[in-house]
N, C-alpha and C positions, 0 to 999 in steps of 0.2 A: 504493500500500500504506500510506502514511503518513497520508493524509487521507481518501480515499474509503471504503475498507473500514471503518476505525474509526468514521467518521461514521455510516455506515449501521447498523453494529451497535449503537453507543451510542444512536442515535435510537430503536431498538426496545426499549431498556431501560424497564421500567415505572416510572412516576413518578406517584404519587398526590398529591404535595404541591401545594398550591394556589399559583399564581403570586402573589408579593407584591412590592410596589414597582414599579419601572420595569423591565420585562422586557428591552427592547432595549438600554438602557444596561448592564444586567447582562451580557447575552450578549456585547456588544462588549468590556466590561471583562475578560471571561474569554478572549476571542480575542486581544486585543492583546499580552499578555505572550508568547505563543507566537510571534506574528509578529515582535515586536521581538527576541526571543532568537535566532531564526533569522537575522534581518537582521544583528544584531551579529556573529554568527559568520561569516556570508558576507562582511560588510564587512571583517572581520579578515583573511580570506584575500585579498580584493581589495587591501587596503592593503599587505599583505606582498608581493604581486606587483608593486606599483608602486615598491617600494624596492629597495635592493641585496640584501635577503634573497630577493627573487624569483629571483635567479640561484642562490642557495644551495639553495633548495627545488626547483629545476628547473622553475620556472614560466615562465621566459623563455629565449628562444634567439635567435640571430642568423640571419636568413635573407637571401638575396640575391634581390632582385626588380628586374629590368631593370638589372642591373649595380650596383644600389645596396643597401648593407647596411642592413637594418632590424631592429628588435627586435619579436618576436612572442611571443604566449603559446603554451605547449605544450599537448598533450593531457593532460599530468599536471595542469596547472592546472584544466582543465575537470573532470577526474575528481575532483580534490580538492574542488571546489565541489559536485559532485553528492553525494559521500560526506559532506561537511559538512552539507548540507541533509538528507540521509537520516538521519544519526545524531542530529543535533540535533532533528529531527522525532520520532525515537524517544524522546528525552528528554522532549519535550513530551507525547507520547502516554502515557508513564509518569505524568506529572503529572496528566493529564486522567483517567486510569483510577483514580486514587485517590479514595476508598477502594476497594480491590480486593474484588471478589466473584468467584465462580467464572466468570462470563461475561467480566468485565473482565480477569481474569488469563489466561484462555484466549485472549482477543483479543490482549492484549499479547504473549504468548508466540508465538502463531501469526504475528503480523505480524513479530516479530523473526526467527523462523525462516524465514519466506518471503523476507525481505530478504536474509538470508545465503544462502539457496538461489539466489535470483536472481543475486546477485553471483558466486557460485561458477560457476553455469551460464554466465554471461556471460564471466567471466574465463578459464575453461578452454575456451571456444568449443565447448561441447557442442552438437552439431547438433540443434536443436529447431526444427521448422517447423510452423506452422499455416497451411496453404494457402500464400499468398504472403508471409506474415509471417515474418520471421526474428528470432530473439532477439538476435543480435549487433548489430542496429541499434536496439535498444530504448533504450539510454541515450546512448551516445556512439559515434560512428563509430570503428572501429579499437579498441574497448575491449579485446579479448583481447591486443593488443600493448602495452597500457599497463602499465608495470611501476613501481609505486610503491616508493620506497626508504624507508629508516628515517626520514629527516627528514619525509616526508609523513605516515607513520603516526604519528609523535610529535606532529606538528601536529594531526592529527585527534583524537588522544587528549586533547591539551590543550584543544582547542575543545569537545569533548564534556564534559570535566570542568568547564570554565568555564560551559557552558550550564546546569548544575544550579543553582549559586548565582545566576547571572544571572536565570534564570526565577523562582526563589524571591523574589528582591528585586522583580522586576517584578510578580509576582502580588500581593505585599504592597502595593506602590505603587498599583496600580490598585484594590485593595480599599479604600484610603483614600477614593477618590472615589465608591465605591458601597457604603456600609455596609449590612449586612443589616438589614432592617426587621422588627419583631416583629408 
C-alpha cells in the first residue's frame, strides 16, 4: 500500500514538461531522502532494542533454550518495526504527493484509510479469507495477540514526528547536489 499503489497511480499522472538535465540522477536524488528517512527511523528502533531501553519498551525477553537462558526479541519489536516502516512511509508519501491535486489527495487519503482498515482487520482477527489466503498471516504471525502498550505508541508517534523534519532536511540536502537547470 505504501509503495506499489502510489507508484502506479502517480506514474499515470500526466506530465507534459520536457525532461531537463540529468534524469537518472534527479530521480535517484528524489528517492534517497525517503529511503534514508525510513532507514533512520528503523535504525532508531533497532538501537533502542539493543540497549537497556529494549527491556522498557518490551522489545526483549528472556527465554530458556536447552536449559540455558537467552535474550530474544519479542513480537512487539517486530510489530513496532512494521508500524514504523508503514507510518514513516506514509510521511514520505505525503511529501511525494505535494503539491496536492484532486488525484494526489484522493490517493493519499485512500492509502491512509486502507492502512488503518488493514491494521484494524488484522488486529481484531476479523475472519477474511480469499481461497487459501488468510489475512492474519499477512504481516506478522500471531498479530491479533500482539498488544502494544503506551511506550510503543509514544515511540511510534515520536518517530513519525521526527520523520517530517528529517525528510525535509534530506530533501534539501540532496537538492544541493542536483540543482534545477533552466
